C-alpha positions in Angstrom: -87.6 -73.2 -105.3 -90.3 -75.0 -103.0 -90.2 -78.8 -101.7 -92.7 -80.0 -103.9 -91.0 -78.7 -107.0 -87.4 -79.7 -105.6 -89.1 -83.6 -105.2 -90.0 -83.4 -109.1 -86.3 -82.5 -110.1 -85.2 -85.0 -107.6 -87.6 -88.0 -109.7 -86.2 -86.4 -113.0 -82.8 -87.4 -111.8 -83.6 -90.4 -110.6 -85.6 -90.8 -114.1 -82.4 -90.0 -116.1 -80.6 -92.5 -114.2 -83.0 -95.3 -114.4 -82.3 -94.2 -118.8 -78.4 -94.1 -118.0 -78.1 -97.5 -116.8 -77.7 -98.7 -119.7 -74.4 -96.8 -119.4 -73.3 -100.4 -118.6 -72.8 -101.3 -122.1 -71.2 -98.0 -122.8 -68.9 -98.7 -120.2 -68.7 -102.0 -121.4 -68.0 -101.0 -124.8 -65.1 -98.3 -123.7 -63.4 -100.4 -121.3 -63.3 -103.7 -123.3 -62.0 -101.4 -126.7 -59.8 -99.3 -124.7 -58.1 -102.8 -123.6 -58.1 -104.4 -126.7 -56.8 -101.2 -128.9 -53.8 -101.4 -125.5 -53.2 -105.0 -126.8 -53.5 -104.8 -130.5 -55.7 -107.6 -130.6 -58.9 -106.1 -130.6 -60.7 -109.4 -132.8 -59.2 -111.6 -130.4 -60.9 -110.8 -127.1 -62.1 -114.2 -125.3 -65.1 -115.1 -123.9 -63.8 -114.7 -120.3 -62.2 -111.3 -121.1 -65.5 -110.0 -122.0 -67.2 -111.2 -119.4 -65.4 -109.4 -116.7 -65.8 -106.1 -118.5 -69.7 -106.9 -118.4 -69.4 -107.6 -115.1 -67.5 -104.2 -114.4 -69.6 -102.4 -116.3 -73.0 -103.8 -114.7 -71.5 -103.3 -111.6 -70.6 -99.5 -112.1 -74.1 -98.8 -113.6 -75.7 -100.5 -110.4 -73.7 -97.9 -108.1 -74.6 -95.1 -110.5 -78.4 -96.1 -110.1 -78.2 -97.2 -106.6 -76.6 -93.5 -105.5 -79.2 -91.7 -107.6 -81.9 -93.6 -105.4 -80.6 -92.8 -102.0 -80.7 -89.3 -103.0 -83.8 -89.7 -104.1 -85.3 -91.2 -100.8 -82.8 -88.7 -99.2 -84.9 -86.1 -100.8 -88.5 -87.4 -100.3 -87.5 -88.1 -96.7 -86.6 -84.5 -95.8 -86.9 -81.0 -96.7 -84.1 -80.1 -99.3 -84.0 -77.2 -102.2 -82.1 -78.7 -104.6 -80.9 -77.7 -107.9 -80.7 -80.8 -110.0 -79.6 -80.3 -113.3 -79.5 -83.3 -116.3 -76.5 -86.1 -115.8 -74.3 -88.2 -118.2 -72.0 -90.5 -117.6 -68.9 -91.6 -119.8 -66.1 -93.9 -119.5 -63.2 -91.7 -118.4 -60.0 -93.8 -118.4 -58.8 -97.5 -118.2 -55.8 -99.1 -116.5 -53.3 -97.6 -114.7 -54.2 -94.2 -113.5 -52.1 -92.1 -111.1 -50.0 -95.3 -110.7 -53.3 -97.7 -110.1 -54.7 -100.8 -111.8 -58.3 -100.3 -112.0 -61.4 -102.1 -113.8 -62.8 -98.7 -114.5 -63.1 -95.0 -114.2 -66.4 -93.4 -114.6 -67.1 -89.8 -114.2 -70.3 -88.5 -113.8 -70.6 -84.9 -114.4 -73.7 -82.6 -112.9 -74.7 -79.5 -114.7 -75.5 -77.6 -111.0 -73.2 -77.9 -108.0 -75.7 -78.1 -105.9 -77.0 -81.2 -105.5 -77.3 -81.4 -102.6 -78.5 -85.3 -102.0 -75.5 -86.7 -103.8 -72.7 -84.2 -101.7 -75.1 -85.0 -98.5 -74.6 -88.9 -99.0 -70.9 -88.5 -100.1 -70.1 -87.0 -96.6 -71.9 -89.1 -94.5 -71.0 -92.3 -96.1 -68.4 -94.6 -93.9 -64.7 -94.7 -95.9 -62.7 -97.6 -95.7 -59.7 -95.4 -96.4 -60.1 -95.2 -92.4 -60.6 -91.5 -92.0 -63.4 -88.5 -91.2 -63.7 -85.4 -94.0 -61.6 -83.5 -92.4 -58.7 -86.0 -91.9 -59.1 -86.6 -95.2 -59.2 -83.1 -96.7 -61.6 -82.9 -98.7 -65.2 -83.9 -99.9 -64.5 -87.4 -100.7 -65.1 -90.8 -99.5 -65.1 -94.5 -100.4 -68.2 -96.6 -100.7 -68.1 -100.3 -101.7 -65.4 -99.0 -103.9 -67.0 -96.3 -105.2 -65.1 -93.2 -104.8 -67.8 -89.9 -104.6 -65.7 -86.9 -105.6 -67.0 -83.0 -105.6 -65.6 -80.4 -108.0 -62.0 -79.4 -109.0 -60.2 -82.4 -107.0 -56.7 -81.6 -107.3 -54.5 -84.0 -108.4 -52.9 -85.1 -105.3 -56.3 -85.9 -103.5 -57.6 -87.2 -106.9 -54.3 -90.0 -106.3 -55.3 -90.5 -102.8 -58.7 -91.6 -104.2 -57.6 -93.8 -106.8 -55.4 -95.4 -104.5 -58.0 -95.9 -101.7 -60.1 -97.4 -104.2 -57.6 -99.9 -105.8 -56.2 -100.9 -101.6 -59.5 -101.2 -100.1 -62.5 -101.4 -102.6 -63.5 -103.1 -105.9 -61.1 -101.7 -108.4 -63.7 -99.2 -109.9 -64.4 -95.7 -109.1 -67.3 -92.6 -109.7 -66.1 -89.4 -109.8 -69.3 -87.0 -109.0 -68.3 -83.6 -110.5 -69.8 -80.3 -111.4 -69.1 -77.4 -113.4 -65.6 -75.1 -113.2 -65.1 -73.1 -110.5 -66.1 -69.5 -111.5 -63.1 -67.6 -110.7 -61.0 -69.8 -113.6 -59.1 -68.0 -116.1 -61.9 -67.2 -119.0 -60.9 -65.0 -122.0 -61.4 -61.6 -120.0 -59.1 -62.5 -117.3 -56.5 -63.7 -119.6 -56.8 -60.6 -121.8 -56.3 -58.8 -118.8 -53.2 -61.0 -118.0 -51.5 -60.6 -121.1 -52.2 -56.8 -121.3 -50.5 -56.2 -118.1 -47.7 -58.8 -119.4 -47.0 -56.6 -122.5 -47.1 -53.2 -121.0 -43.6 -52.3 -119.9 -43.6 -51.0 -116.2 -39.8 -50.8 -114.8 -39.8 -49.2 -111.5 -40.3 -46.0 -111.5 -41.7 -45.5 -114.7 -45.1 -47.6 -113.9 -47.8 -45.2 -115.3 -48.8 -46.8 -118.7 -48.8 -50.5 -116.6 -51.2 -48.9 -114.0 -53.2 -47.2 -116.2 -54.3 -51.1 -117.7 -54.5 -52.2 -114.1 -56.8 -49.1 -113.0 -59.3 -49.8 -116.2 -59.9 -53.1 -115.2 -60.6 -52.9 -111.6 -62.7 -49.9 -112.2 -65.3 -52.2 -113.8 -66.2 -53.4 -110.6 -64.9 -51.9 -107.9 -66.5 -49.0 -105.4 -63.8 -46.8 -106.0 -60.7 -46.6 -107.6 -57.8 -43.9 -106.0 -54.3 -43.1 -107.1 -51.5 -41.3 -105.3 -48.9 -38.8 -106.0 -46.3 -41.6 -107.2 -49.0 -43.9 -108.7 -50.0 -46.5 -106.3 -53.4 -47.6 -107.5 -55.9 -48.5 -104.4 -59.6 -49.9 -105.9 -62.4 -50.7 -103.2 -65.1 -52.8 -102.0 -66.9 -51.5 -99.4 -68.2 -53.8 -96.9 -71.4 -54.1 -94.8 -69.4 -52.0 -92.2 -69.7 -54.9 -89.7 -66.4 -56.4 -90.6 -62.5 -55.9 -90.9 -60.5 -54.1 -93.4 -58.2 -56.2 -95.7 -55.5 -55.4 -98.7 -54.7 -57.7 -101.2 -51.9 -56.0 -102.9 -49.2 -56.7 -106.1 -46.5 -54.7 -107.4 -46.6 -53.2 -111.1 -43.2 -52.5 -111.6 -40.7 -54.4 -113.3 -36.5 -54.8 -113.1 -35.0 -53.7 -116.5 -32.3 -51.0 -117.4 -31.6 -47.4 -117.4 -29.4 -44.9 -119.9 -26.7 -43.7 -118.5 -24.9 -42.8 -121.0 -24.6 -42.3 -124.7 -21.2 -42.4 -126.2 -19.7 -40.6 -129.4 -20.5 -43.2 -131.6 -24.2 -43.9 -130.8 -24.0 -46.8 -128.6 -26.0 -46.4 -125.3 -24.3 -47.7 -121.9 -27.2 -48.6 -119.3 -27.5 -49.1 -115.6 -29.6 -51.5 -113.5 -33.3 -51.1 -112.6 -33.9 -53.4 -109.8 -32.4 -56.3 -109.8 -31.5 -56.7 -113.3 -29.3 -60.1 -114.2 -26.0 -59.5 -115.8 -25.4 -63.0 -117.1 -28.9 -62.9 -119.4 -28.8 -59.6 -120.6 -26.5 -59.5 -124.0 -28.1 -60.9 -127.4 -31.4 -59.3 -125.8 -33.9 -57.2 -128.1 -35.2 -53.9 -125.9 -36.9 -51.1 -126.2 -35.9 -47.6 -125.0 -39.5 -45.8 -123.8 -37.9 -42.1 -124.7 -40.7 -39.1 -123.8 -41.2 -38.9 -127.9 -42.0 -42.5 -128.5 -40.3 -46.0 -128.0 -37.1 -46.8 -129.6 -36.3 -50.1 -130.6 -32.5 -51.4 -129.7 -30.4 -54.6 -128.9 -27.7 -55.4 -126.1 -25.1 -56.1 -128.0 -23.2 -59.6 -128.0 -19.4 -60.0 -129.6 -20.0 -63.2 -132.1 -18.4 -66.4 -130.7 -15.9 -66.7 -133.4 -14.3 -63.3 -132.4 -14.0 -64.6 -128.5 -11.5 -66.4 -126.3 -14.2 -69.0 -125.4 -13.5 -71.0 -122.3 -12.3 -68.0 -120.2 -15.2 -65.3 -120.4 -16.7 -63.6 -117.4 -19.8 -62.1 -117.4 -19.5 -58.0 -117.7 -20.9 -55.7 -115.2 -24.1 -54.1 -117.1 -22.5 -50.9 -116.6 -19.7 -52.5 -119.2 -22.6 -53.6 -121.5 -24.4 -51.4 -124.0 -27.3 -51.1 -126.3 -27.1 -50.5 -130.1 -30.1 -48.5 -131.5 -28.6 -48.8 -134.8 -27.0 -44.8 -134.9 -24.1 -43.7 -136.0 -22.7 -41.1 -133.8 -24.0 -39.0 -130.2 -26.0 -36.6 -132.7 -28.2 -39.4 -134.1 -28.7 -41.0 -130.7 -29.9 -38.0 -128.7 -32.5 -37.2 -131.3 -33.7 -40.1 -130.0 -33.2 -41.0 -126.3 -31.5 -39.4 -123.4 -30.0 -40.0 -120.0 -32.6 -41.7 -117.9 -34.8 -43.3 -120.5 -35.9 -46.9 -118.8 -34.8 -49.6 -121.0 -36.8 -53.2 -120.7 -36.4 -56.3 -122.5 -39.1 -57.2 -125.7 -42.2 -58.3 -123.8 -43.4 -61.5 -125.3 -46.1 -63.8 -123.9 -45.5 -67.6 -125.3 -48.3 -70.5 -123.7 -45.9 -73.4 -122.6 -47.4 -77.2 -122.5 -50.7 -77.6 -120.4 -51.1 -74.5 -118.3 -47.6 -72.9 -118.1 -47.2 -69.6 -119.7 -43.7 -67.9 -120.1 -43.0 -64.0 -120.3 -40.7 -61.3 -118.6 -42.3 -59.5 -116.0 -44.1 -62.0 -114.0 -42.6 -60.4 -111.4 -45.2 -59.1 -110.5 -47.6 -58.6 -113.0 -49.3 -62.4 -111.7 -49.5 -60.1 -108.3 -51.3 -57.5 -109.4 -53.3 -59.8 -111.7 -54.4 -61.8 -108.4 -55.0 -58.4 -106.2 -57.5 -57.5 -108.7 -59.3 -60.8 -109.3 -59.1 -61.2 -105.5 -61.6 -57.7 -105.4 -63.9 -59.2 -108.0 -64.5 -62.3 -105.8 -65.3 -59.9 -102.7 -67.2 -58.0 -104.7 -69.3 -60.8 -106.4 -69.9 -62.7 -103.3 -70.6 -59.1 -101.5 -68.7 -59.9 -98.5 -68.8 -58.1 -95.2 -65.1 -57.3 -95.2 -63.8 -54.0 -96.7 -61.4 -54.5 -99.5 -59.1 -53.2 -100.9 -56.9 -54.3 -103.8 -53.4 -52.2 -104.6 -51.0 -52.1 -107.3 -48.0 -50.5 -105.5 -44.9 -48.8 -107.6 -41.0 -49.7 -107.1 -41.1 -52.8 -104.8 -38.0 -53.8 -106.7 -36.2 -50.9 -105.7 -36.9 -50.9 -102.1 -40.4 -51.4 -101.5 -41.2 -48.0 -101.6 -44.5 -47.7 -102.7 -45.5 -50.2 -100.2 -44.0 -48.1 -97.4 -46.4 -44.9 -98.7 -49.5 -47.4 -98.9 -48.8 -48.9 -95.4 -48.8 -45.6 -93.8 -51.7 -44.4 -95.9 -53.8 -46.8 -96.2 -53.8 -48.5 -92.7 -56.0 -51.4 -93.1 -56.3 -54.2 -90.5 -54.4 -56.7 -92.5 -52.5 -56.6 -95.6 -51.7 -59.6 -97.7 -48.9 -59.2 -100.1 -48.9 -61.7 -103.5 -45.7 -62.1 -105.2 -43.6 -64.6 -106.9 -41.5 -66.9 -105.4 -38.7 -69.2 -106.5 -40.2 -73.1 -107.7 -36.7 -75.0 -107.2 -38.0 -77.8 -109.5 -36.1 -77.4 -112.5 -32.7 -79.5 -113.3 -30.3 -76.8 -112.4 -30.9 -75.8 -109.0 -28.2 -76.3 -106.9 -29.3 -78.8 -104.4 -28.5 -76.3 -101.4 -30.9 -73.9 -102.6 -33.6 -76.9 -103.6 -36.9 -76.1 -101.6 -40.3 -77.4 -100.9 -42.1 -75.3 -103.7 -43.0 -76.7 -107.5 -44.8 -75.5 -110.1 -48.3 -76.2 -110.5 -48.6 -77.3 -106.9 -50.8 -74.3 -105.6 -50.3 -70.7 -103.4 -47.5 -70.6 -101.1 -48.2 -69.6 -97.7 -44.9 -67.8 -96.0 -44.6 -68.4 -92.0 -42.3 -66.6 -90.0 -40.9 -63.4 -89.6 -43.1 -60.7 -91.2 -45.9 -63.0 -91.8 -48.4 -62.6 -89.1 -50.0 -66.0 -87.8 -53.6 -64.5 -87.3 -53.1 -63.9 -91.5 -51.4 -67.3 -91.7 -54.2 -69.0 -89.8 -56.9 -67.0 -91.9 -55.2 -68.0 -95.0 -54.9 -71.9 -94.6 -58.6 -71.9 -93.0 -59.5 -69.9 -96.3 -57.7 -72.5 -98.4 -59.6 -75.6 -96.6 -62.9 -73.8 -96.9 -61.9 -73.0 -100.8 -60.8 -76.9 -101.3 -56.8 -75.5 -102.5 -53.9 -77.0 -102.0 -51.4 -74.8 -100.5 -47.5 -75.2 -100.1 -45.5 -74.0 -97.2 -42.2 -71.6 -97.4 -40.2 -70.8 -94.4 -39.1 -67.0 -94.0 -37.0 -67.0 -90.9 -36.0 -63.6 -91.8 -37.4 -61.2 -94.5 -39.7 -62.1 -97.2 -38.6 -60.0 -99.8 -41.6 -58.6 -100.7 -43.6 -56.0 -99.8 -45.2 -57.1 -97.0 -41.7 -56.6 -95.3 -42.7 -53.1 -95.7 -46.6 -53.3 -94.7 -46.0 -55.1 -91.3 -43.9 -51.8 -90.1 -46.2 -49.6 -91.2 -47.8 -47.0 -88.6 -47.6 -49.3 -85.3 -48.0 -52.4 -87.4 -49.8 -54.0 -89.4 -50.4 -57.8 -89.2 -49.5 -59.1 -92.9 -48.8 -62.2 -95.1 -47.0 -63.1 -98.6 -49.1 -65.3 -100.5 -46.1 -66.5 -103.2 -46.9 -67.4 -107.0 -44.6 -70.6 -107.9 -42.5 -69.2 -110.6 -39.0 -70.3 -112.4 -36.3 -68.7 -113.8 -37.2 -65.4 -112.0 -35.6 -61.9 -112.9 -34.9 -63.4 -116.3 -36.6 -62.4 -119.9 -38.7 -66.1 -119.6 -40.0 -66.7 -116.1 -42.7 -69.5 -116.4 -45.6 -69.5 -114.0 -48.6 -72.0 -113.7 -52.1 -70.3 -114.7 -53.7 -72.9 -112.3 -51.7 -71.9 -109.4 -52.8 -68.6 -110.7 -56.6 -69.3 -110.9 -56.0 -70.7 -107.2 -54.1 -67.3 -105.5 -57.3 -65.6 -107.0 -59.7 -68.2 -105.3 -57.7 -68.1 -102.0 -57.8 -64.5 -102.0 -61.9 -64.8 -102.7 -62.0 -66.9 -99.8 -60.1 -65.2 -97.1 -62.8 -62.5 -98.4 -65.4 -64.0 -97.4 -63.6 -65.4 -93.8 -62.5 -62.0 -93.0 -65.9 -60.8 -91.9 -65.7 -63.5 -89.3 -62.5 -61.9 -87.7 -62.9 -59.6 -84.6 -59.1 -58.9 -84.4 -56.1 -60.1 -86.1 -53.7 -58.9 -83.0 -51.6 -61.8 -81.3 -53.4 -63.1 -77.9 -51.5 -63.0 -75.1 
């Protein structure tokens, strides 16, 4: 866009604001009506109350118009290319917001996210909260009681901004926001996640799940390869001037395996990976036979027939699957020793952004690796970026050992679930700092290389993503433990996705966390091009 068109565009924005100045009446109506409804006496507002709301509305409208005018002056005074969309103003909320009392909260939505004059003005304005942009860790500031905010402000930063406005300002807030980040989970990305979650992929039997992953990444990767054991690698070929970095997740899940079939047709099972014996009984399961799936249940004697109060959990080897067969012959016609068994795959949306399913560990990791690669492709980053879906992590990080040796990139990032310890029944000594919905988890210590940790934290700051920190003093318990000792040592990092109820059929994650992990990987891919070496400097 040339300078002349830029000026015309901003003039259009300014004229829009002159029209929108009538928002004073809208704000007045919205604030007064909501206050009246809260009191339950909409017909009994006194003149003083109405005048207070009218004054607040006028001040908000003035601020909106004033900011537009400043943006107009900025662009006419300097040469800026501006993509300016039409603007709309609406009342967002009245009263208690994030624990604070405000006269009004107004949101100004910008159709295009690159309205440079508004962002520039916001960053140059003094903050009454007593800090600059870096110290406040966000693109917002305070001017005369107005918070100028920018795109995807986290809950923590919104609350800080609102608290600041109440403590130091005039009691009202204007938020400037733009379109959602392009990486937010749309229908295609959610369908991909659901396909991964509903495709059984127990350790050693990952083929079906890997096919889903390969088909998806083949749409945007430059190349996709699969090794003899089924580890899948997709690549974005960089410019040749940047390093090679790999984003990985493991495709396999815990499960059971057919160990024996008794004379009555009941199937004895053993564990695949760290299967939890306390949650197995009473579950619908599927035996994945060579001739097709066979449905069954893990038997549990009725409570009426048990000595309640003195029970102990049976080992998995003592538990059995009932497929309905009446004898050994009927059962062996359907299944055989060595067939894998998985709990019924179900995906359920809970309240808000929560989703429950078995096998979140670690389909969310392979989903994130794929989306991190997609972001690298869309941004055409200089670094060569690999997305990797490994096999057999749950039985000793075996696939990671193969991939680390074969691929040998400059850095590797293993994305896996980590324990969210914010549910009520977590023992006190196991409580940690990780909460669901509070962002990706960056591990520090042991396998986690300081240079890759720094890259992740810098990338999070660049993309305005909140991250949580987690200590890993001995090991991470993820593929990173295999990567960092491959060859002569590959700088590695474990990024965690908060997960409640790990290794149960009802694992719960936040899709907001998942979106943020994908965005973080994309930001890391972009910044990696500036890294000359991940090695430790002595």
